[in-house]
Structures are given as structure tokens and as C-alpha cells.
N, C-alpha and C positions, 0 to 999 in steps of 0.2 A: 219828437214827432211820433205819433202813433202809427202802427203798422197799417191801419185802415186807410191812412192818407196816401199809401202807395198803390192802392187798388186802381186799376185802369178803368176809365170811363169811356163809354161809346161816344164817338164824335159824329160829325155829319157824314152821311154816306155809309153808315153802319160800321165804320172803322173804330179803332181804339186810339185814344190819345193819352199821353202821359199826364199825370196830375201836376198842377201848378202849385208851387210852394215857395216860400221865401226863407232865406237864411236869416237867423237872428243877427242883429247888429251888435257888435261888441265895441264899447267905448273905452279906450285906454286913457288913463290919466296922462296928462302932459308931463314928460320927464325931461330933465335938463340934459344937455349934451355930456356934462361931466359924469352923470350917473350912467348914461348909456355906455360911455367909454370904459368906465370902471367895470360894468357888467361884462362887456366884451373882453376886457383884459383878464377878468377872473375866469371866464370860459377858456381863454387861451392857456392860462396857467394850468387849469385842470386838464386840458387836452394834452399839454406837454408832460404833465406829471404822470399821465397814463402810460407814457413810454418807458417808465422804469419797470424792470423785471428782475427776478432772482433765478439764478441757475443753481439747482441743487448739487450736492457732492457727487451724486451718481448720474448726473446729466451733463449734456453739452448744449449750448445755445446756438441754434442755426438761424441767423438773421436773414430775412428775405425782404428785398425791396421791389415792390410790384411783381412778386413771384420769383425773382431771381436771387440766388444765393450770393451774399456779399461778404459775410463774416461768420466766423465760428468763435464763440465765447466760452471761457472756462467757468467753473463754479464761482459764484459770487453775485454781487449786485451790479447791474448794467443798465444802460439806457439806449433806446432806439427811437427813431421817429415814429410817433403813434400812427395808428390806423387812420387813413387808408394807405399811407405811404409805405410803412414797413410792418412786418409781423415776425414773430419769433416762434420757432419750434424747439421743443426741449426733449429729445429722445433720451432714454435711460441707457447709457453705454456700458454700465457694469452689470445690468440684469441679464442673467443666463436664461435664455428661452429654450423651449423644448419642442421637438417634433417627433411624433410617433409614426412608425412604419410597420404595417402588418397587424396593428391592433389600435383600439381607441379606448381611452379610460372613460368609463361611464360614471363611476363613483369612486373618488380617491379615498373614501373613508376606510374604516377597519371593520371587516375585510374589504379590500378594494375589489371593484368589479370591472371587468374588461370585456370588450367585444372584438372578436376576430374579424379581420378584413383579409379574406383569402386572396383577393385579386392582387394585393400588395405582398403578402407573405410567402406565397408559393413561388419557388424559383428552381431553375434547372442547374445542376452542378456540372462540373467538367466531365464526369463519367456518365452523364445522361441519366441521372437520378433526380427525382423531385424531392425538395426539402422545404420545410416550413420554418421561416425565420421571422422573428419579431425584433425590431431595432428601435433604439432611441438615440436621437441626435440632439446634443446640447450645443448651443451657439450663443454668441453675444456680438454686439456691434463693435466693429473695429474702426470704421470710418463713417461717422454719422451722415456726412454729406452724400456719399455714395449709397449708404443704406436707404436714405430717403428719396433720392432722385434717380438712381441708376436703374433699379429693377422694381417693377410693380408686383404687388402681392408676394412679398419676399418669403413668408412662411411656406406658401405653396411651392415656390421655386426651390427652397431648401429641401422640402420633402421629395419633390420630383428628382432633384439632383442626387440626393442620398439614396433613393431607390435605384436609380440608374447605376451609381457607383457600386452599390452592394451587389447588384445583379452581375456586373462585370467581374467583380472579385470572386463571387461564388462560381461563376462560369469557368474560372481557371483552377478551381479546387475540386478534389474528390470528396465524395460525401463522407468518407471516414474521417478526413481531416476536419470537416465542418462540424461533425458531431463530437469529436474528441479533442485532439491536441492542437488543432489549428485555429481555435476561436480567437486567441489573442492576436495572431497574425492577421486574421480576417478583419478584426476591428481596426488595427493599425493601418492596413492597406486601404480600407474603406475611408478612414479619416483623411489620409493623405490625398487620395483621389478626389474626394468630395471637396477638399479645400482648393485643389487645383481647378476644379470646375467652377467654383464660386469666384475664384480669382479671375478666371477668364471672363466671367460675367461682370466683373468689376462691382460686385455686390456689397463690398465693405463689411463682410461678415467674417468672424474668426470662429472656427469649429473648436469647441472646448473638449468634447468627448463624443465618441461613438461607442455605444454599448449594446451588445447582443443580449436581449432579454430571454428569449426562448428559442432553442434550436432543436428541432426534432423532425423525424420523418412524418409524412402525412398520416392522418388518423387511420386510414384504411390498412396501412402496412406497419403500424406502430408495434404490434405484438411480435411480428416476425423480426423486426429490427432489434427489439429487446432481447430475443433469444440469441441472435447473432452477437449482440454486445456482451451477453452473459458468457457465451462460449469464448469470446476473445478475452474477457477478463480472467476466465479459468486458465486459458493458455498463458496469459501474462503472469498469473500467479505461479503456475508450474515452472515457467522459465525463471522467474525470480527465485523460487525455492532451489532450483538446480544450480543457479549461479551462486546463491548463498552457500550451498553445500560445497561447491567447487572452491569458493573463496575461503572456506574454513579448512578444507582438506589440504589444498595446495600449500599454504604457508606452513602447516604442520609437517608435511612431508619434506618441504624444503628445510625446515629446522632440523629434522632428523638427519637429512643428508649432510647438512653443515656440521652437525655433531660428529657423525662418523668421519667426515673428512678431517675435522680438527683432531679427533682421537688418533686417526691414522698418521697425521702429520706429527703429533706429539710422540707416537710410538717410533716413527722413523727418526725423529731427532734424538730420542733416547738411545736407540740402537747405534746411530751414527756416533753420538758422543761417547757411548760406552766402548764401541770399537776403537774410536780414536784414543780413549784413555788406556785401553788394554795395549794398543800398539805402542803408546808412549811408555807405558810401564815395561813392556818387553824390551824396548830400546834401552831404557835405563838399566834393566837387569843385564842386558847384553854388555853394556859398558862396564858394569861391576864384574861381570863374569870374565871379561877380558883382563881386568886388573888382577883378580884373585880367583882363578878357576876353581880350586878345591873348596875354598870357603863358600863361594857362591853356589857350587853344586850341592854341598851339604845343606845350605840354607834352603835351597829349592826343594831338596828331599824332605827336610823337616816340615816346611810349609805345606807340601803336598800331603804328607801323612796327617797333618793337623786338619786339613780340609776333608780328607777321605775318612778318617776315623775321629770324628769330633767328640764322641761320647765315651771313648775308651781311654783308660789310663795306660800310658806308654812308658817303657823303661828302655833307654838307649844305652848300649854298651859300646864304647869306642874301642876298636881293636888297636893293639900295638902301643898301649899307653900304660904298661906295667901291670896289667890285669890278666896275664896269661894263665895264672893259677886260680882264676875265679870260677867257682862251681856254678854251672848254669842250672840253677834250680829255681823253682817258683817261690815267691814269698809266701810262706805258709800262712802267715797271719793276715794276708789280704786276699784270700780266695773268696769266692762267692759264698755269701751266707755266714762267713766266720768273722768274729769280731777281731779288730786289730788290738795292738797293745794297749790302746786307750779304752777298749771296751765298746767301740762304735762299729756297727755293721757296715761292710763295704760291698758295693756292687760293681762288677766289671762290665 
């Protein structure tokens, strides 16, 4: 029917009346009851077949009957009563989702571009300093039923809870810890606190990781903080050098002390053993002396002369042994510088 047929026409009394038209008559061919039942059965089969569904390996099937959760299905082929009785939701439970705090990714390309969100990144530390922190929270679905029905707008909830947890952790820390050695502890504490908050919400979410992206002072005082950090690095370097020198000198001195002690102990042992040997030797000589006093006395005299005059030739004349007429003269052939009877020079 043309659009002009819908134009209103004036009726009696100056009013408007709707146009009159007739619907076309459709004449259906006469169908047998068997054909109608067959067509109806086919429609029912198609309707029932529409209830088959597949749950992927990274998904879980949440079956709803008139909007109420009745079952959770694992990956594979399943069937449910078709619409409008039941519907199926299939959230991806292995997909790691990401929430950014303090910044937003504008372009993830190379190089990536980010936009700073100062209202989220500026925080107050425990020593009342302002710090600029960017944080990334990674999470995945732990309980798909709770994830779908317990909390609305879950990404916003995770972001707000993560920001609150981070502010609480930073509020207990000094700015030096947040800028240097305390980053790993801050990440771990924030993760534990965030997980406890989401568990209290019954959100069905597992926090995979909490990562600090950028931690620095505000831009207005960044140069001053860099100077302070450089001074601290110099102090740490000097301390490390001094400790290294100490660690090198102390073992060397200790080694020398040990050497002196060992030498002193060896000298002491040597003197003790020598004294003990001399004492034992004296006792043995004393025993021999008591047995034969004259012989022992002569032997001691001869040994003493040998020790006192080691380089001199000695002639011993025993008295009272038939040599009373011996002329005490020097051996002329063995004086200094004169050859002996064999022609060899002798030195005394």
C-alpha cells in the first residue's frame, strides 16, 4: 500500500478521520492433518536441537532457568532446555584480565603511549610525603557463578579495591622504602590485602599479580629527590668500599697472627723437647759417671774440647803411662806454613 493512502482526510465538522483500507486476503491451500503434525514435529525437533551448546576449554557453562542459576558445566558438548526456558552463559575462566591504576594505555603499539591519571596515582606515605605510583592488577575468574551474579561492574570494583589497598599499604611505609628497597614488599602486601577485600565481597576473583609500574616523587620535586638519591648512592658506595677494605685486611691480619702463633708454638715445642733431651742426656751421663767416674770425666773433657776447639788439631799426652822422658816439643814438620813429611802444607 502506498504512503499516500495513509494521509488523513478531513471529515465532517472540520476534523480528521483515518483512511479506510482493507487487508489483502490470503488463501492457504488445504493441508492434511498428517502434514500439519509433521511440520509441527519438525519445528519441535529444531527447537529442541537449539538447546545443544559447546563449552570451550577455557570456559565454564553457567545454565540459567528463568534467570536463576541451576548448573555449572565443564568444557565439552552439553544440552539445556532451549529459550525461553533456559539460557547459558560461558565466561572465560582462564583469561587473565588487567586493571590499570594511575595511568591508562592509549596506544599499546611500539612505542606504547600512556596517559597519567593523577587523581589515582598521587598518594600519601607514612612520613607525610606525596608519591606518584602506577599500578597494574592482573586477575582471573575463580568462581564463575560469583563472578557473574555477586558483584556488578566487577572491573570497576577491582580497580577501586586495588586503589584502596595500595593507599593503605603506602600509608604505612616511608617514602624511602617505596622508592628503593620496599617495592617487592609493597606489591606482596597489596596483593594479599586486595585478595582479602574481594573475598569479603564474594566476588569470585583470584588476583594473579600486582605490579608496580612506576614509582617516583611528584614532578615538582623530582630533581631534588634525584639529588638526594645520588647522595645516598655515594654514601652506600663508600660504605661498601670501606667494608670491602675491612674484609680484605682483617683476614690478612688474622692470617699473620695465626702464623706468628704457630711459629711461637713450634719454637716453644722445640725448646721444650731440646731441654727434655738435654735433661735425659745429662741423666744418662750421670748414670755412667756413677759407674766409672774417671773414664766419664775424661770423656766429658775430650767432648768439651772437641766442641770448643773444633777446627784445631789436638795432641793429648796422658800422664803416668811410661812417657815421663817425653820431650815436650812441637812437631816441627806440622807447623803453620811448613810441609809435612809427605810434602803437604798443614794449617793449625
